[in-house]
C-alpha positions in Angstrom: -6.7 42.1 -81.3 -7.8 41.3 -77.8 -5.8 41.0 -74.6 -5.2 37.3 -75.0 -3.1 38.0 -78.2 -0.8 40.5 -76.5 1.6 37.8 -75.5 2.5 37.1 -79.1 3.2 40.7 -79.9 5.0 41.2 -76.6 7.3 38.3 -77.6 8.3 40.2 -80.8 8.9 43.4 -78.8 11.2 41.5 -76.4 13.1 39.7 -79.1 13.6 42.9 -81.2 14.7 44.8 -78.0 17.4 42.2 -77.5 18.4 42.5 -81.2 18.6 46.3 -80.8 20.7 45.9 -77.6 23.0 43.6 -79.4 23.3 46.0 -82.4 24.1 48.8 -80.0 27.2 46.8 -78.8 28.6 46.6 -82.4 30.7 49.7 -82.9 30.1 49.8 -86.7 26.4 50.2 -86.2 25.3 53.8 -85.8 22.5 54.7 -83.3 20.4 56.0 -86.2 20.3 52.5 -87.8 19.0 50.7 -84.7 15.3 51.5 -85.3 15.7 50.3 -88.9 17.3 47.1 -87.7 14.6 46.4 -85.1 11.8 47.3 -87.5 13.1 45.0 -90.2 13.7 42.2 -87.6 10.2 42.7 -86.3 8.8 42.4 -89.8 10.6 39.2 -90.4 9.5 37.9 -87.0 5.9 38.9 -87.7 5.9 37.0 -91.0 7.3 33.9 -89.2 5.0 34.3 -86.3 1.9 34.2 -88.6 2.9 30.7 -89.6 4.2 29.5 -86.3 2.0 31.0 -83.6 -1.6 29.7 -83.6 -3.2 32.9 -82.2 -1.2 35.5 -84.0 -3.2 38.7 -84.4 -2.8 38.8 -88.3 -4.3 36.4 -90.9 -2.4 37.6 -93.9 1.3 38.3 -94.7 1.0 42.1 -95.1 -0.7 42.6 -91.7 1.7 40.1 -90.1 4.7 42.1 -91.3 3.0 45.4 -90.2 2.4 44.0 -86.7 6.0 42.8 -86.6 7.4 46.2 -87.7 5.2 48.1 -85.2 6.3 45.7 -82.5 9.9 46.1 -83.4 9.7 49.9 -83.3 7.8 49.7 -80.0 10.9 48.1 -78.5 12.8 51.3 -79.4 10.1 53.3 -77.7 10.4 51.1 -74.6 14.1 51.7 -74.5 13.7 55.5 -74.8 11.0 55.6 -72.2 13.3 53.6 -69.8 16.1 56.1 -70.5 13.9 59.1 -69.8 12.5 57.7 -66.6 16.0 56.9 -65.4 17.0 60.5 -65.8 
């Protein structure tokens, strides 16, 4: 993956970050479940992205799902980094 393909992965990170933020607002969702929610959401978005985005960094479904999951979990890392810097 080169720097020109970062935009596609960044889009998944942003979308899953928003999904995680929305899940945080639901009282029934425990904080421990949010990484699972964003990981699964990222996997789904990765699979969809492979078919929809022309320069997606994966050419097969397994790698597309893996890219999506890692991107989704990266959104959790971004959130935690922001919280730590804010302290």
